[in-house]
Legacy VTK file of the C-alpha trace (Angstrom):
# vtk DataFile Version 3.0
C-alpha trace
ASCII
DATASET POLYDATA
POINTS 237 float
-141.026 -86.184 63.481
-139.439 -84.998 60.205
-138.621 -87.395 57.347
-135.906 -87.076 54.671
-137.328 -86.509 51.198
-136.850 -87.863 47.688
-136.187 -85.366 44.828
-139.565 -84.165 43.460
-140.283 -80.488 43.785
-138.713 -80.698 47.210
-139.931 -77.434 48.656
-143.537 -78.608 48.141
-142.828 -81.803 50.024
-141.228 -79.876 52.882
-144.257 -77.559 53.049
-146.632 -80.532 52.986
-144.875 -82.270 55.886
-144.794 -79.167 58.058
-148.411 -78.324 57.155
-149.523 -81.835 58.120
-147.799 -81.521 61.498
-149.478 -78.173 62.115
-152.911 -79.456 61.134
-152.440 -82.562 63.296
-151.587 -80.371 66.282
-148.046 -81.720 66.640
-146.671 -78.218 66.045
-148.492 -75.988 68.499
-149.643 -72.397 67.816
-147.160 -69.824 69.040
-144.210 -72.214 69.009
-141.103 -71.545 66.972
-139.879 -73.880 64.264
-136.273 -75.070 64.360
-133.912 -72.767 62.446
-133.467 -73.061 58.695
-130.156 -74.875 59.020
-131.634 -77.553 61.282
-134.723 -78.044 59.106
-132.495 -78.457 56.050
-130.505 -81.155 57.833
-133.620 -82.997 59.035
-135.257 -82.998 55.596
-131.937 -83.593 53.791
-132.517 -80.644 51.460
-130.847 -77.286 50.866
-131.581 -74.204 52.936
-133.082 -72.381 49.913
-135.511 -75.301 49.542
-136.561 -74.865 53.172
-136.917 -71.128 52.607
-139.278 -71.675 49.660
-141.339 -74.100 51.755
-141.651 -71.565 54.565
-142.808 -68.911 52.103
-145.556 -71.263 50.898
-146.704 -71.856 54.471
-146.681 -68.148 55.287
-148.740 -67.273 52.204
-151.210 -69.962 53.272
-151.396 -68.418 56.734
-149.930 -71.324 58.709
-146.800 -69.545 59.931
-145.381 -66.089 60.500
-141.801 -65.222 59.598
-140.235 -62.640 61.887
-136.933 -61.500 60.448
-134.147 -61.844 62.990
-136.372 -63.722 65.445
-137.724 -66.908 63.945
-140.583 -68.692 62.256
-143.680 -69.120 64.412
-146.805 -71.241 64.081
-149.894 -69.041 63.765
-152.622 -69.221 66.379
-154.966 -70.435 63.675
-154.617 -71.173 59.992
-155.528 -68.246 57.761
-155.065 -70.176 54.530
-157.601 -70.325 51.744
-158.651 -72.875 49.171
-157.645 -70.446 46.442
-154.048 -70.455 47.642
-153.995 -74.246 47.821
-154.779 -74.263 44.090
-151.381 -72.654 43.487
-149.513 -75.712 44.718
-148.127 -76.572 41.265
-146.564 -73.123 40.829
-142.804 -73.134 40.343
-140.768 -71.904 43.279
-139.100 -68.477 43.174
-135.590 -69.921 43.088
-136.593 -72.405 40.383
-137.772 -69.474 38.281
-134.514 -67.566 38.764
-132.444 -70.634 37.865
-134.476 -71.163 34.690
-134.084 -67.507 33.753
-130.329 -67.719 34.299
-129.985 -70.619 31.879
-132.317 -69.222 29.225
-131.516 -65.512 29.319
-127.762 -66.101 29.265
-128.184 -67.742 25.868
-130.507 -64.942 24.745
-127.949 -62.286 25.716
-125.249 -64.169 23.819
-127.301 -64.173 20.622
-128.478 -60.575 21.141
-124.830 -59.443 21.169
-124.512 -60.801 17.617
-127.553 -58.821 16.443
-127.300 -55.616 18.483
-128.595 -52.444 16.802
-128.303 -48.752 17.686
-132.064 -48.535 18.214
-131.964 -51.557 20.506
-129.217 -49.984 22.595
-131.120 -46.702 22.751
-134.140 -48.535 24.123
-131.995 -50.249 26.764
-130.312 -46.968 27.724
-133.683 -45.249 28.162
-134.855 -48.114 30.370
-131.723 -47.945 32.523
-132.149 -44.182 32.941
-135.746 -44.684 34.128
-134.639 -47.412 36.498
-131.889 -45.195 37.965
-134.564 -42.638 38.894
-136.848 -45.256 40.452
-134.737 -47.284 42.860
-136.998 -46.345 45.770
-140.188 -47.038 43.801
-140.447 -50.841 43.722
-143.303 -51.090 41.225
-141.570 -48.776 38.747
-138.183 -50.460 39.251
-139.794 -53.843 38.665
-141.355 -52.613 35.422
-138.014 -51.235 34.257
-136.333 -54.524 35.106
-138.866 -56.401 32.979
-138.447 -53.923 30.120
-134.665 -54.355 30.224
-134.801 -58.121 29.933
-137.475 -58.196 27.239
-135.619 -55.506 25.237
-132.596 -57.799 25.036
-134.747 -60.662 23.770
-136.371 -58.281 21.283
-132.979 -57.578 19.686
-132.963 -61.097 18.269
-136.109 -60.381 16.283
-137.887 -63.553 17.361
-141.336 -62.752 18.737
-141.617 -66.150 20.442
-138.422 -65.507 22.407
-139.616 -62.063 23.454
-142.982 -63.491 24.524
-141.328 -66.329 26.425
-138.945 -63.957 28.228
-141.879 -61.820 29.369
-143.853 -64.893 30.373
-141.140 -66.393 32.564
-140.401 -62.978 34.055
-144.065 -62.578 34.990
-143.869 -65.843 36.940
-142.311 -63.731 39.675
-145.707 -62.092 40.227
-146.930 -65.211 42.052
-147.881 -64.778 45.743
-144.866 -66.874 46.739
-142.297 -64.833 44.813
-143.932 -61.581 45.950
-143.755 -62.660 49.597
-140.111 -63.723 49.301
-139.238 -60.445 47.582
-140.864 -58.496 50.426
-138.086 -59.705 52.743
-135.067 -59.220 50.519
-135.852 -56.624 47.832
-135.333 -52.888 48.296
-133.460 -49.842 46.946
-130.096 -51.491 47.722
-130.901 -54.616 45.686
-132.323 -52.562 42.805
-129.106 -50.503 42.842
-127.064 -53.701 42.552
-129.305 -54.942 39.741
-128.901 -51.639 37.895
-125.110 -51.863 38.110
-125.261 -55.426 36.774
-127.568 -54.285 33.959
-124.976 -51.716 32.878
-122.347 -54.460 32.596
-124.699 -56.465 30.382
-125.468 -53.365 28.306
-121.768 -52.644 27.753
-121.110 -56.229 26.656
-123.948 -55.965 24.157
-122.673 -52.604 22.897
-119.264 -54.089 22.094
-120.892 -56.990 20.266
-119.161 -59.548 22.484
-121.383 -62.675 22.741
-119.240 -64.425 25.377
-119.092 -61.330 27.591
-122.841 -60.737 27.237
-123.597 -64.329 28.168
-121.323 -64.195 31.208
-122.688 -60.806 32.336
-126.261 -62.086 32.212
-125.310 -65.338 33.940
-123.548 -63.401 36.696
-126.491 -61.010 37.115
-129.113 -63.724 37.507
-126.825 -65.851 39.703
-126.413 -62.863 42.007
-130.185 -62.376 41.966
-130.579 -65.970 43.173
-128.059 -65.279 45.917
-129.920 -62.142 47.035
-133.131 -64.152 47.385
-131.294 -66.949 49.200
-130.244 -64.904 52.227
-131.209 -66.309 55.604
-134.289 -65.034 57.418
-131.870 -64.517 60.329
-133.826 -66.781 62.606
-130.988 -68.863 64.026
-131.843 -69.916 67.558
-129.883 -68.075 70.254
-127.251 -70.186 71.989
-128.009 -71.284 75.511
-126.002 -69.505 78.169
LINES 1 238
237 0 1 2 3 4 5 6 7 8 9 10 11 12 13 14 15 16 17 18 19 20 21 22 23 24 25 26 27 28 29 30 31 32 33 34 35 36 37 38 39 40 41 42 43 44 45 46 47 48 49 50 51 52 53 54 55 56 57 58 59 60 61 62 63 64 65 66 67 68 69 70 71 72 73 74 75 76 77 78 79 80 81 82 83 84 85 86 87 88 89 90 91 92 93 94 95 96 97 98 99 100 101 102 103 104 105 106 107 108 109 110 111 112 113 114 115 116 117 118 119 120 121 122 123 124 125 126 127 128 129 130 131 132 133 134 135 136 137 138 139 140 141 142 143 144 145 146 147 148 149 150 151 152 153 154 155 156 157 158 159 160 161 162 163 164 165 166 167 168 169 170 171 172 173 174 175 176 177 178 179 180 181 182 183 184 185 186 187 188 189 190 191 192 193 194 195 196 197 198 199 200 201 202 203 204 205 206 207 208 209 210 211 212 213 214 215 216 217 218 219 220 221 222 223 224 225 226 227 228 229 230 231 232 233 234 235 236
C-alpha cells in the first residue's frame, strides 16, 4: 500500500501518497494510521519527514492528530483549495535547518562587530522575553527581535532583511500547527537560556563561541520540534 520514495521534498511526497489513499477510500474515516516509526520505515524516510507530512494533512483537514493516542482519518475532508496552494512552502524543519546554517555564520560575524548599543538592544529584548514566557505571541516577537538584532550588528541591511524574512517563514499554517503541539512556556524558557549564552559570546567578542552558541540553539530548536506525537500503538496483550 505504501511505496518507498526518492529524495525530492520528501514530506510532500509522503503527504501526497497518504492523501491519495484517503481520497481513494483505502484509508477509511475513523481509522488510525500506523505509528510514526512504522510509516517512516514503510516510506524509507526519517520520522521528522513523516511528522511534517502529517502536519500538512492535518492543516488540510484530512487527519486529526491526538497527542498520546494516534493519528486518525477524519470523517470527511475539511481541506480547502487555498491550503492546497501552499504545497510549495518549505517544511518547518527545513526552515530551522536553513536558519541554523545561516544564522550561525551571522552570529560569528556579529561577534567581530559587536557594539555597546547593539548589546543594550539585545539585553532589552531578553528582559522583555523573560517577562513573557507564558504569552506566546509576545515571546515569539521577542524571539524574532533577538535574532534580527544580531544580524543588525553587522550593518548589512540585506542580511537583516533576510534574517527577518526566513524567520517569518515560521508563520506558515504548517509551522504554526506544529508549534501548537510542542511550543509552550517550558520551550520559551529553554530558548531564553540559550539566547543568554549567545549574548554572552557576543559580549566577549568571541566569533567561534558565538557561532557555536547559535548553532547549538537552533539545533536544539529542531530537536524540540522533532519530538514524537506519542502515538505509538499499544502492544497487544
